[in-house]
A tleap script that builds the chain and sets N, CA, C and O, in Angstrom:
source leaprc.protein.ff14SB
mol = sequence {
  NMET PHE THR HIE VAL MET LEU GLY SER ASN
  ASP LEU GLU ARG SER ARG ALA PHE TYR ASP
  ALA THR PHE ALA ALA LEU GLY GLY ASN PRO
  GLY GLU MET ASP ALA ARG GLY ARG LEU ILE
  TYR VAL HIE GLU GLY GLY ARG LEU MET ILE
  THR LYS PRO ILE ASP GLY LYS PRO ALA THR
  ALA ALA ASN GLY GLY THR ILE GLY ILE ALA
  ALA THR SER PRO ASP HIE VAL LEU ALA TRP
  HIE ALA ALA GLY THR ALA HIE GLY GLY THR
  ALA ILE GLU SER PRO PRO ALA GLU ARG PRO
  ASN GLY ALA PHE VAL ALA TYR LEU ARG ASP
  PRO ASP GLU ASN LYS LEU SER CYS ARG SER
  GLN PRO ARG CARG
}
set mol.1.N position { -7.710 -13.314 -10.563 }
set mol.1.CA position { -8.640 -13.822 -9.611 }
set mol.1.C position { -9.329 -12.642 -8.900 }
set mol.1.O position { -10.533 -12.730 -8.657 }
set mol.2.N position { -8.647 -11.563 -8.559 }
set mol.2.CA position { -9.296 -10.538 -7.742 }
set mol.2.C position { -9.624 -9.254 -8.711 }
set mol.2.O position { -8.916 -8.875 -9.644 }
set mol.3.N position { -10.797 -8.704 -8.300 }
set mol.3.CA position { -11.148 -7.438 -9.088 }
set mol.3.C position { -10.497 -6.303 -8.450 }
set mol.3.O position { -9.999 -5.406 -9.130 }
set mol.4.N position { -10.474 -6.295 -7.120 }
set mol.4.CA position { -9.952 -5.059 -6.403 }
set mol.4.C position { -9.655 -5.615 -4.873 }
set mol.4.O position { -9.934 -6.754 -4.497 }
set mol.5.N position { -9.068 -4.645 -4.109 }
set mol.5.CA position { -8.747 -4.823 -2.720 }
set mol.5.C position { -9.338 -3.467 -2.143 }
set mol.5.O position { -9.157 -2.385 -2.701 }
set mol.6.N position { -10.028 -3.623 -1.030 }
set mol.6.CA position { -10.827 -2.485 -0.453 }
set mol.6.C position { -10.242 -2.508 1.080 }
set mol.6.O position { -10.273 -3.509 1.795 }
set mol.7.N position { -9.775 -1.403 1.412 }
set mol.7.CA position { -9.247 -1.211 2.749 }
set mol.7.C position { -10.016 -0.057 3.495 }
set mol.7.O position { -10.267 0.971 2.867 }
set mol.8.N position { -10.392 -0.182 4.780 }
set mol.8.CA position { -11.037 0.961 5.556 }
set mol.8.C position { -10.057 1.838 6.071 }
set mol.8.O position { -8.916 1.450 6.321 }
set mol.9.N position { -10.457 3.051 6.252 }
set mol.9.CA position { -9.642 4.154 6.767 }
set mol.9.C position { -10.495 4.969 7.652 }
set mol.9.O position { -11.688 5.086 7.371 }
set mol.10.N position { -9.986 5.557 8.718 }
set mol.10.CA position { -10.564 6.535 9.553 }
set mol.10.C position { -10.419 7.881 9.259 }
set mol.10.O position { -11.148 8.731 9.769 }
set mol.11.N position { -9.455 8.163 8.405 }
set mol.11.CA position { -9.000 9.503 7.817 }
set mol.11.C position { -8.629 9.406 6.323 }
set mol.11.O position { -7.477 9.112 6.007 }
set mol.12.N position { -9.527 9.632 5.449 }
set mol.12.CA position { -9.232 9.493 4.057 }
set mol.12.C position { -8.173 10.499 3.548 }
set mol.12.O position { -7.472 10.173 2.590 }
set mol.13.N position { -8.025 11.665 4.120 }
set mol.13.CA position { -7.049 12.590 3.624 }
set mol.13.C position { -5.566 12.273 4.098 }
set mol.13.O position { -4.582 12.613 3.441 }
set mol.14.N position { -5.503 11.575 5.325 }
set mol.14.CA position { -4.273 10.947 5.741 }
set mol.14.C position { -3.955 9.750 4.815 }
set mol.14.O position { -2.807 9.609 4.394 }
set mol.15.N position { -4.845 8.969 4.518 }
set mol.15.CA position { -4.617 7.942 3.652 }
set mol.15.C position { -4.279 8.276 2.330 }
set mol.15.O position { -3.471 7.595 1.698 }
set mol.16.N position { -4.909 9.415 1.788 }
set mol.16.CA position { -4.540 9.886 0.399 }
set mol.16.C position { -3.002 10.321 0.430 }
set mol.16.O position { -2.262 9.952 -0.482 }
set mol.17.N position { -2.541 11.075 1.441 }
set mol.17.CA position { -1.127 11.472 1.490 }
set mol.17.C position { -0.245 10.357 1.477 }
set mol.17.O position { 0.743 10.361 0.742 }
set mol.18.N position { -0.552 9.271 2.328 }
set mol.18.CA position { 0.230 8.036 2.238 }
set mol.18.C position { 0.270 7.231 1.020 }
set mol.18.O position { 1.359 6.949 0.522 }
set mol.19.N position { -0.837 6.836 0.496 }
set mol.19.CA position { -0.954 6.085 -0.819 }
set mol.19.C position { -0.554 6.951 -1.991 }
set mol.19.O position { 0.089 6.421 -2.898 }
set mol.20.N position { -0.865 8.202 -2.061 }
set mol.20.CA position { -0.250 9.049 -3.261 }
set mol.20.C position { 1.176 8.956 -3.290 }
set mol.20.O position { 1.737 8.779 -4.372 }
set mol.21.N position { 1.939 9.071 -2.049 }
set mol.21.CA position { 3.305 9.063 -2.107 }
set mol.21.C position { 3.780 7.713 -2.368 }
set mol.21.O position { 4.741 7.636 -3.134 }
set mol.22.N position { 3.340 6.704 -1.925 }
set mol.22.CA position { 3.792 5.275 -2.037 }
set mol.22.C position { 3.652 4.865 -3.472 }
set mol.22.O position { 4.604 4.326 -4.036 }
set mol.23.N position { 2.487 5.095 -4.114 }
set mol.23.CA position { 2.234 4.848 -5.346 }
set mol.23.C position { 3.003 5.634 -6.425 }
set mol.23.O position { 3.317 5.130 -7.503 }
set mol.24.N position { 3.275 6.850 -6.084 }
set mol.24.CA position { 4.101 7.784 -6.932 }
set mol.24.C position { 5.629 7.153 -6.928 }
set mol.24.O position { 6.319 7.138 -7.948 }
set mol.25.N position { 6.039 6.672 -5.743 }
set mol.25.CA position { 7.358 6.080 -5.774 }
set mol.25.C position { 7.457 4.796 -6.809 }
set mol.25.O position { 8.516 4.451 -7.332 }
set mol.26.N position { 6.303 4.205 -7.001 }
set mol.26.CA position { 6.281 3.080 -8.046 }
set mol.26.C position { 5.738 3.393 -9.497 }
set mol.26.O position { 5.365 2.549 -10.312 }
set mol.27.N position { 5.761 4.737 -9.664 }
set mol.27.CA position { 5.369 5.279 -10.925 }
set mol.27.C position { 3.889 5.224 -11.212 }
set mol.27.O position { 3.526 5.205 -12.388 }
set mol.28.N position { 2.968 5.194 -10.192 }
set mol.28.CA position { 1.711 5.226 -10.253 }
set mol.28.C position { 1.121 6.665 -10.155 }
set mol.28.O position { 1.852 7.639 -9.974 }
set mol.29.N position { -0.224 6.759 -10.279 }
set mol.29.CA position { -0.843 8.053 -10.276 }
set mol.29.C position { -1.483 8.304 -8.935 }
set mol.29.O position { -1.696 7.368 -8.165 }
set mol.30.N position { -1.806 9.601 -8.630 }
set mol.30.CA position { -2.499 9.951 -7.374 }
set mol.30.C position { -3.955 9.253 -7.454 }
set mol.30.O position { -4.512 8.968 -8.514 }
set mol.31.N position { -4.478 9.026 -6.177 }
set mol.31.CA position { -5.799 8.461 -6.150 }
set mol.31.C position { -6.967 9.468 -6.573 }
set mol.31.O position { -6.824 10.690 -6.531 }
set mol.32.N position { -8.067 8.865 -6.960 }
set mol.32.CA position { -9.116 9.859 -7.291 }
set mol.32.C position { -10.333 9.388 -6.440 }
set mol.32.O position { -10.561 8.199 -6.219 }
set mol.33.N position { -11.079 10.396 -5.992 }
set mol.33.CA position { -12.345 10.099 -5.056 }
set mol.33.C position { -13.404 9.888 -5.992 }
set mol.33.O position { -13.569 10.650 -6.944 }
set mol.34.N position { -14.243 8.742 -5.742 }
set mol.34.CA position { -15.443 8.583 -6.635 }
set mol.34.C position { -16.704 9.329 -5.892 }
set mol.34.O position { -16.650 9.957 -4.834 }
set mol.35.N position { -17.736 9.121 -6.637 }
set mol.35.CA position { -19.000 9.669 -6.060 }
set mol.35.C position { -19.512 9.297 -4.766 }
set mol.35.O position { -20.247 10.026 -4.100 }
set mol.36.N position { -19.059 7.987 -4.368 }
set mol.36.CA position { -19.476 7.450 -3.078 }
set mol.36.C position { -18.476 7.816 -2.032 }
set mol.36.O position { -18.616 7.354 -0.900 }
set mol.37.N position { -17.488 8.600 -2.313 }
set mol.37.CA position { -16.450 9.013 -1.211 }
set mol.37.C position { -15.391 7.961 -1.038 }
set mol.37.O position { -14.776 7.927 0.028 }
set mol.38.N position { -15.129 7.114 -1.977 }
set mol.38.CA position { -13.983 6.132 -1.878 }
set mol.38.C position { -12.815 6.665 -2.681 }
set mol.38.O position { -13.003 7.251 -3.747 }
set mol.39.N position { -11.590 6.460 -2.164 }
set mol.39.CA position { -10.432 6.739 -2.688 }
set mol.39.C position { -10.039 5.587 -3.590 }
set mol.39.O position { -10.048 4.446 -3.127 }
set mol.40.N position { -9.696 5.812 -4.846 }
set mol.40.CA position { -9.487 4.758 -5.807 }
set mol.40.C position { -8.089 4.893 -6.563 }
set mol.40.O position { -7.754 5.913 -7.165 }
set mol.41.N position { -7.347 3.785 -6.462 }
set mol.41.CA position { -5.934 3.838 -7.088 }
set mol.41.C position { -6.000 2.701 -8.221 }
set mol.41.O position { -6.463 1.592 -7.954 }
set mol.42.N position { -5.563 2.997 -9.379 }
set mol.42.CA position { -5.603 2.058 -10.511 }
set mol.42.C position { -4.168 2.058 -11.028 }
set mol.42.O position { -3.635 3.109 -11.385 }
set mol.43.N position { -3.535 0.871 -11.069 }
set mol.43.CA position { -2.098 0.811 -11.685 }
set mol.43.C position { -1.853 -0.607 -12.221 }
set mol.43.O position { -2.025 -1.575 -11.480 }
set mol.44.N position { -1.479 -0.741 -13.423 }
set mol.44.CA position { -1.194 -1.839 -14.108 }
set mol.44.C position { -2.202 -2.933 -13.918 }
set mol.44.O position { -1.814 -4.069 -13.648 }
set mol.45.N position { -3.463 -2.653 -14.042 }
set mol.45.CA position { -4.544 -3.706 -13.895 }
set mol.45.C position { -4.915 -3.879 -12.565 }
set mol.45.O position { -5.948 -4.523 -12.378 }
set mol.46.N position { -4.297 -3.442 -11.573 }
set mol.46.CA position { -4.703 -3.595 -10.151 }
set mol.46.C position { -5.546 -2.402 -9.708 }
set mol.46.O position { -5.424 -1.298 -10.239 }
set mol.47.N position { -6.442 -2.669 -8.675 }
set mol.47.CA position { -7.273 -1.583 -8.261 }
set mol.47.C position { -7.456 -1.740 -6.798 }
set mol.47.O position { -7.945 -2.744 -6.279 }
set mol.48.N position { -6.992 -0.584 -6.099 }
set mol.48.CA position { -7.035 -0.500 -4.622 }
set mol.48.C position { -7.915 0.650 -4.243 }
set mol.48.O position { -7.754 1.783 -4.696 }
set mol.49.N position { -8.921 0.289 -3.334 }
set mol.49.CA position { -9.975 1.297 -2.978 }
set mol.49.C position { -9.743 1.490 -1.444 }
set mol.49.O position { -9.464 0.528 -0.728 }
set mol.50.N position { -9.867 2.752 -0.965 }
set mol.50.CA position { -9.798 3.086 0.439 }
set mol.50.C position { -11.173 3.810 0.688 }
set mol.50.O position { -11.628 4.676 -0.059 }
set mol.51.N position { -11.791 3.333 1.856 }
set mol.51.CA position { -13.083 3.939 2.192 }
set mol.51.C position { -13.293 3.983 3.719 }
set mol.51.O position { -12.643 3.250 4.465 }
set mol.52.N position { -14.224 4.868 4.172 }
set mol.52.CA position { -14.650 4.656 5.462 }
set mol.52.C position { -15.551 3.642 5.538 }
set mol.52.O position { -16.401 3.575 4.650 }
set mol.53.N position { -15.543 2.705 6.558 }
set mol.53.CA position { -16.479 1.512 6.669 }
set mol.53.C position { -17.889 1.908 6.502 }
set mol.53.O position { -18.337 2.891 7.092 }
set mol.54.N position { -18.637 1.140 5.679 }
set mol.54.CA position { -20.127 1.614 5.565 }
set mol.54.C position { -21.008 1.240 6.667 }
set mol.54.O position { -22.173 1.634 6.710 }
set mol.55.N position { -20.451 0.439 7.621 }
set mol.55.CA position { -21.276 0.285 8.932 }
set mol.55.C position { -21.157 1.340 9.866 }
set mol.55.O position { -21.835 1.307 10.893 }
set mol.56.N position { -20.278 2.393 9.607 }
set mol.56.CA position { -20.165 3.449 10.456 }
set mol.56.C position { -19.273 3.240 11.688 }
set mol.56.O position { -19.029 4.146 12.484 }
set mol.57.N position { -18.828 2.054 11.787 }
set mol.57.CA position { -17.740 1.672 12.856 }
set mol.57.C position { -16.479 2.094 12.464 }
set mol.57.O position { -16.248 2.339 11.280 }
set mol.58.N position { -15.497 2.224 13.476 }
set mol.58.CA position { -14.134 2.493 13.086 }
set mol.58.C position { -13.479 1.452 12.114 }
set mol.58.O position { -13.753 0.258 12.233 }
set mol.59.N position { -12.660 1.881 11.205 }
set mol.59.CA position { -11.811 0.986 10.503 }
set mol.59.C position { -10.774 0.258 11.400 }
set mol.59.O position { -10.230 0.851 12.331 }
set mol.60.N position { -10.531 -0.946 11.120 }
set mol.60.CA position { -9.488 -1.707 12.000 }
set mol.60.C position { -8.623 -2.590 10.837 }
set mol.60.O position { -9.097 -2.986 9.772 }
set mol.61.N position { -7.472 -2.761 11.231 }
set mol.61.CA position { -6.749 -3.636 10.311 }
set mol.61.C position { -6.911 -5.070 10.493 }
set mol.61.O position { -7.176 -5.520 11.608 }
set mol.62.N position { -6.761 -5.875 9.400 }
set mol.62.CA position { -6.970 -7.284 9.499 }
set mol.62.C position { -5.766 -8.017 10.277 }
set mol.62.O position { -4.591 -7.911 9.924 }
set mol.63.N position { -6.160 -8.697 11.270 }
set mol.63.CA position { -5.092 -9.483 12.107 }
set mol.63.C position { -4.600 -10.561 11.092 }
set mol.63.O position { -5.431 -11.322 10.596 }
set mol.64.N position { -3.354 -10.648 10.784 }
set mol.64.CA position { -2.857 -11.760 10.043 }
set mol.64.C position { -3.022 -11.499 8.504 }
set mol.64.O position { -2.567 -12.298 7.686 }
set mol.65.N position { -3.698 -10.338 8.127 }
set mol.65.CA position { -3.779 -9.943 6.743 }
set mol.65.C position { -2.540 -9.098 6.129 }
set mol.65.O position { -2.014 -8.252 6.852 }
set mol.66.N position { -2.112 -9.284 4.946 }
set mol.66.CA position { -1.099 -8.581 4.246 }
set mol.66.C position { -1.529 -8.293 2.920 }
set mol.66.O position { -1.959 -9.209 2.219 }
set mol.67.N position { -1.450 -6.927 2.425 }
set mol.67.CA position { -1.734 -6.673 1.058 }
set mol.67.C position { -0.224 -6.513 0.346 }
set mol.67.O position { 0.660 -5.770 0.770 }
set mol.68.N position { -0.137 -7.305 -0.731 }
set mol.68.CA position { 1.148 -7.317 -1.537 }
set mol.68.C position { 1.124 -6.470 -2.655 }
set mol.68.O position { 0.178 -6.549 -3.440 }
set mol.69.N position { 2.140 -5.578 -2.853 }
set mol.69.CA position { 2.125 -4.606 -3.936 }
set mol.69.C position { 3.508 -4.993 -4.703 }
set mol.69.O position { 4.595 -5.206 -4.165 }
set mol.70.N position { 3.200 -5.032 -6.097 }
set mol.70.CA position { 4.267 -5.368 -6.961 }
set mol.70.C position { 5.248 -4.212 -7.338 }
set mol.70.O position { 4.769 -3.090 -7.499 }
set mol.71.N position { 6.472 -4.395 -7.476 }
set mol.71.CA position { 7.466 -3.381 -7.840 }
set mol.71.C position { 8.186 -3.875 -8.940 }
set mol.71.O position { 8.315 -5.096 -9.037 }
set mol.72.N position { 8.707 -3.084 -9.839 }
set mol.72.CA position { 9.575 -3.559 -10.786 }
set mol.72.C position { 11.093 -3.719 -10.565 }
set mol.72.O position { 11.864 -4.213 -11.388 }
set mol.73.N position { 11.440 -3.220 -9.299 }
set mol.73.CA position { 13.050 -3.237 -9.146 }
set mol.73.C position { 13.155 -3.112 -7.668 }
set mol.73.O position { 12.191 -2.725 -7.007 }
set mol.74.N position { 14.331 -3.438 -7.112 }
set mol.74.CA position { 14.624 -3.272 -5.675 }
set mol.74.C position { 14.650 -1.717 -5.414 }
set mol.74.O position { 14.238 -1.299 -4.332 }
set mol.75.N position { 15.085 -0.919 -6.299 }
set mol.75.CA position { 15.094 0.630 -6.171 }
set mol.75.C position { 13.623 1.116 -5.886 }
set mol.75.O position { 13.375 1.956 -5.021 }
set mol.76.N position { 12.669 0.523 -6.678 }
set mol.76.CA position { 11.308 0.874 -6.464 }
set mol.76.C position { 10.756 0.477 -5.044 }
set mol.76.O position { 9.998 1.231 -4.434 }
set mol.77.N position { 11.161 -0.720 -4.551 }
set mol.77.CA position { 10.811 -1.100 -3.300 }
set mol.77.C position { 11.343 -0.107 -2.201 }
set mol.77.O position { 10.661 0.335 -1.277 }
set mol.78.N position { 12.644 0.171 -2.440 }
set mol.78.CA position { 13.251 1.132 -1.279 }
set mol.78.C position { 12.582 2.633 -1.484 }
set mol.78.O position { 12.499 3.416 -0.538 }
set mol.79.N position { 12.178 2.910 -2.633 }
set mol.79.CA position { 11.505 4.257 -2.731 }
set mol.79.C position { 10.050 4.242 -2.088 }
set mol.79.O position { 9.572 5.177 -1.446 }
set mol.80.N position { 9.444 3.076 -2.353 }
set mol.80.CA position { 8.045 2.976 -1.799 }
set mol.80.C position { 8.246 2.914 -0.205 }
set mol.80.O position { 7.448 3.523 0.507 }
set mol.81.N position { 9.220 2.243 0.318 }
set mol.81.CA position { 9.339 2.185 1.771 }
set mol.81.C position { 9.709 3.636 2.297 }
set mol.81.O position { 9.218 4.066 3.341 }
set mol.82.N position { 10.511 4.298 1.599 }
set mol.82.CA position { 10.933 5.691 2.087 }
set mol.82.C position { 9.769 6.685 2.003 }
set mol.82.O position { 9.573 7.559 2.848 }
set mol.83.N position { 9.017 6.485 0.925 }
set mol.83.CA position { 7.788 7.390 0.732 }
set mol.83.C position { 6.756 7.055 1.790 }
set mol.83.O position { 6.038 7.929 2.276 }
set mol.84.N position { 6.692 5.843 2.124 }
set mol.84.CA position { 5.555 5.375 3.069 }
set mol.84.C position { 5.991 5.835 4.526 }
set mol.84.O position { 5.096 6.244 5.265 }
set mol.85.N position { 7.305 5.799 5.000 }
set mol.85.CA position { 7.680 6.065 6.341 }
set mol.85.C position { 7.642 7.567 6.405 }
set mol.85.O position { 7.489 8.060 7.522 }
set mol.86.N position { 7.773 8.446 5.259 }
set mol.86.CA position { 7.875 9.815 5.228 }
set mol.86.C position { 6.375 10.381 5.326 }
set mol.86.O position { 6.153 11.543 5.667 }
set mol.87.N position { 5.376 9.475 5.004 }
set mol.87.CA position { 3.970 10.013 4.884 }
set mol.87.C position { 3.028 9.211 5.922 }
set mol.87.O position { 1.860 8.959 5.626 }
set mol.88.N position { 3.584 8.833 7.127 }
set mol.88.CA position { 2.718 8.365 8.125 }
set mol.88.C position { 2.751 6.792 8.328 }
set mol.88.O position { 2.089 6.243 9.209 }
set mol.89.N position { 3.507 6.165 7.515 }
set mol.89.CA position { 3.549 4.714 7.595 }
set mol.89.C position { 4.662 4.283 8.634 }
set mol.89.O position { 5.567 5.042 8.983 }
set mol.90.N position { 4.523 3.142 9.038 }
set mol.90.CA position { 5.561 2.549 10.058 }
set mol.90.C position { 6.318 1.329 9.526 }
set mol.90.O position { 5.712 0.366 9.055 }
set mol.91.N position { 7.532 1.379 9.601 }
set mol.91.CA position { 8.423 0.296 9.042 }
set mol.91.C position { 8.179 -0.844 10.070 }
set mol.91.O position { 8.230 -0.649 11.285 }
set mol.92.N position { 7.912 -2.031 9.509 }
set mol.92.CA position { 7.747 -3.269 10.416 }
set mol.92.C position { 8.679 -4.405 9.910 }
set mol.92.O position { 9.327 -4.341 8.865 }
set mol.93.N position { 8.669 -5.452 10.773 }
set mol.93.CA position { 9.526 -6.641 10.386 }
set mol.93.C position { 10.924 -6.179 10.159 }
set mol.93.O position { 11.402 -5.239 10.794 }
set mol.94.N position { 11.616 -6.887 9.193 }
set mol.94.CA position { 12.966 -6.635 8.929 }
set mol.94.C position { 13.213 -5.377 8.041 }
set mol.94.O position { 12.274 -4.960 7.364 }
set mol.95.N position { 14.382 -4.769 8.006 }
set mol.95.CA position { 14.486 -3.764 6.886 }
set mol.95.C position { 14.386 -4.232 5.478 }
set mol.95.O position { 14.623 -5.416 5.240 }
set mol.96.N position { 14.080 -3.475 4.592 }
set mol.96.CA position { 13.981 -3.796 3.210 }
set mol.96.C position { 15.223 -4.645 2.799 }
set mol.96.O position { 16.365 -4.256 3.043 }
set mol.97.N position { 14.954 -5.812 2.171 }
set mol.97.CA position { 16.106 -6.802 1.959 }
set mol.97.C position { 15.692 -7.709 0.946 }
set mol.97.O position { 14.508 -7.882 0.655 }
set mol.98.N position { 16.804 -8.388 0.317 }
set mol.98.CA position { 16.636 -9.495 -0.646 }
set mol.98.C position { 16.312 -10.682 0.342 }
set mol.98.O position { 16.902 -10.806 1.416 }
set mol.99.N position { 15.351 -11.529 -0.089 }
set mol.99.CA position { 14.972 -12.748 0.488 }
set mol.99.C position { 15.764 -14.007 -0.002 }
set mol.99.O position { 16.410 -13.817 -1.032 }
set mol.100.N position { 15.824 -15.133 0.492 }
set mol.100.CA position { 16.558 -16.250 -0.002 }
set mol.100.C position { 16.091 -16.606 -1.452 }
set mol.100.O position { 16.876 -17.112 -2.254 }
set mol.101.N position { 14.824 -16.335 -1.756 }
set mol.101.CA position { 14.384 -16.778 -3.108 }
set mol.101.C position { 14.674 -15.691 -4.149 }
set mol.101.O position { 14.276 -15.795 -5.309 }
set mol.102.N position { 15.413 -14.592 -3.678 }
set mol.102.CA position { 15.883 -13.585 -4.658 }
set mol.102.C position { 15.073 -12.399 -4.690 }
set mol.102.O position { 15.553 -11.364 -5.152 }
set mol.103.N position { 13.795 -12.439 -4.209 }
set mol.103.CA position { 12.863 -11.372 -4.255 }
set mol.103.C position { 13.355 -10.325 -3.274 }
set mol.103.O position { 13.898 -10.656 -2.220 }
set mol.104.N position { 13.147 -8.941 -3.656 }
set mol.104.CA position { 13.417 -7.911 -2.730 }
set mol.104.C position { 12.115 -7.378 -2.124 }
set mol.104.O position { 11.163 -7.057 -2.835 }
set mol.105.N position { 12.104 -7.293 -0.797 }
set mol.105.CA position { 10.832 -7.170 0.052 }
set mol.105.C position { 10.973 -6.178 1.042 }
set mol.105.O position { 12.002 -6.139 1.717 }
set mol.106.N position { 9.998 -5.321 1.216 }
set mol.106.CA position { 9.885 -4.433 2.409 }
set mol.106.C position { 8.393 -4.440 2.957 }
set mol.106.O position { 7.455 -4.756 2.224 }
set mol.107.N position { 8.233 -4.091 4.221 }
set mol.107.CA position { 7.014 -4.095 4.887 }
set mol.107.C position { 6.719 -2.795 5.601 }
set mol.107.O position { 7.578 -2.153 6.206 }
set mol.108.N position { 5.418 -2.442 5.489 }
set mol.108.CA position { 5.072 -1.108 6.288 }
set mol.108.C position { 3.597 -1.410 6.845 }
set mol.108.O position { 2.900 -2.327 6.411 }
set mol.109.N position { 3.233 -0.583 7.794 }
set mol.109.CA position { 1.915 -0.535 8.246 }
set mol.109.C position { 1.452 0.928 7.780 }
set mol.109.O position { 2.132 1.938 7.959 }
set mol.110.N position { 0.355 0.899 7.234 }
set mol.110.CA position { -0.218 2.307 6.674 }
set mol.110.C position { -0.699 3.103 7.879 }
set mol.110.O position { -0.594 2.552 8.975 }
set mol.111.N position { -1.219 4.336 7.816 }
set mol.111.CA position { -1.539 5.110 8.981 }
set mol.111.C position { -2.762 4.489 9.651 }
set mol.111.O position { -3.007 4.876 10.794 }
set mol.112.N position { -3.591 3.545 9.076 }
set mol.112.CA position { -4.650 2.882 9.844 }
set mol.112.C position { -4.282 1.401 10.181 }
set mol.112.O position { -5.157 0.562 10.391 }
set mol.113.N position { -2.962 1.123 10.222 }
set mol.113.CA position { -2.345 -0.174 10.681 }
set mol.113.C position { -2.561 -1.303 9.677 }
set mol.113.O position { -2.345 -2.461 10.034 }
set mol.114.N position { -2.970 -1.032 8.457 }
set mol.114.CA position { -3.060 -2.169 7.518 }
set mol.114.C position { -1.685 -2.563 7.123 }
set mol.114.O position { -0.883 -1.675 6.835 }
set mol.115.N position { -1.337 -3.819 7.083 }
set mol.115.CA position { -0.070 -4.463 6.761 }
set mol.115.C position { 0.184 -4.571 5.264 }
set mol.115.O position { -0.541 -5.269 4.556 }
set mol.116.N position { 1.198 -3.890 4.788 }
set mol.116.CA position { 1.551 -3.735 3.341 }
set mol.116.C position { 2.899 -4.376 3.056 }
set mol.116.O position { 3.821 -4.256 3.862 }
set mol.117.N position { 3.027 -5.045 1.941 }
set mol.117.CA position { 4.390 -5.573 1.506 }
set mol.117.C position { 4.531 -4.986 0.124 }
set mol.117.O position { 3.574 -4.872 -0.641 }
set mol.118.N position { 5.855 -4.590 -0.186 }
set mol.118.CA position { 6.163 -4.410 -1.547 }
set mol.118.C position { 7.253 -5.179 -1.951 }
set mol.118.O position { 8.223 -5.267 -1.197 }
set mol.119.N position { 7.239 -5.781 -3.089 }
set mol.119.CA position { 8.269 -6.749 -3.550 }
set mol.119.C position { 8.511 -6.786 -5.015 }
set mol.119.O position { 7.584 -6.717 -5.822 }
set mol.120.N position { 9.820 -6.901 -5.375 }
set mol.120.CA position { 10.200 -6.996 -6.729 }
set mol.120.C position { 10.567 -8.654 -6.900 }
set mol.120.O position { 10.985 -9.406 -6.019 }
set mol.121.N position { 10.305 -8.938 -8.161 }
set mol.121.CA position { 10.594 -10.358 -8.448 }
set mol.121.C position { 11.995 -10.695 -8.433 }
set mol.121.O position { 12.808 -9.793 -8.637 }
set mol.122.N position { 12.391 -11.888 -8.216 }
set mol.122.CA position { 13.839 -12.266 -8.248 }
set mol.122.C position { 14.435 -12.035 -9.641 }
set mol.122.O position { 13.803 -12.249 -10.676 }
set mol.123.N position { 15.647 -11.599 -9.597 }
set mol.123.CA position { 16.337 -11.363 -10.942 }
set mol.123.C position { 16.565 -12.768 -11.442 }
set mol.123.O position { 16.775 -13.726 -10.698 }
set mol.124.N position { 16.507 -12.818 -12.780 }
set mol.124.CA position { 16.654 -14.233 -13.396 }
set mol.124.C position { 17.988 -14.051 -14.254 }
set mol.124.O position { 18.436 -14.994 -14.907 }
savepdb mol mol.pdb
quit
């Protein structure tokens, strides 16, 4: 359904440090800057883009919004969470844990306060 997700940032280098670390924890590659100054991450068919807002105003987090990131295992979720908190992210909600439906989930806010979730699918 989606072609990409775009998030605003007030400091692209700070965002690069955070997202490079969290995606490396999931087996992804570092982001690349395009000709328009957007930081782009591509992993398993998904595309995340980080940019300074084109209207010139400060980037702000979506109230009520969450970006969900897929992981292949609970260990990857834990590595993502640890990398995020070590690179300027803030742990939020409950600690990483298995949910009643069997999914293993962790939540962070990135350095610009965007809410992120990482989850592995329930074991079958």
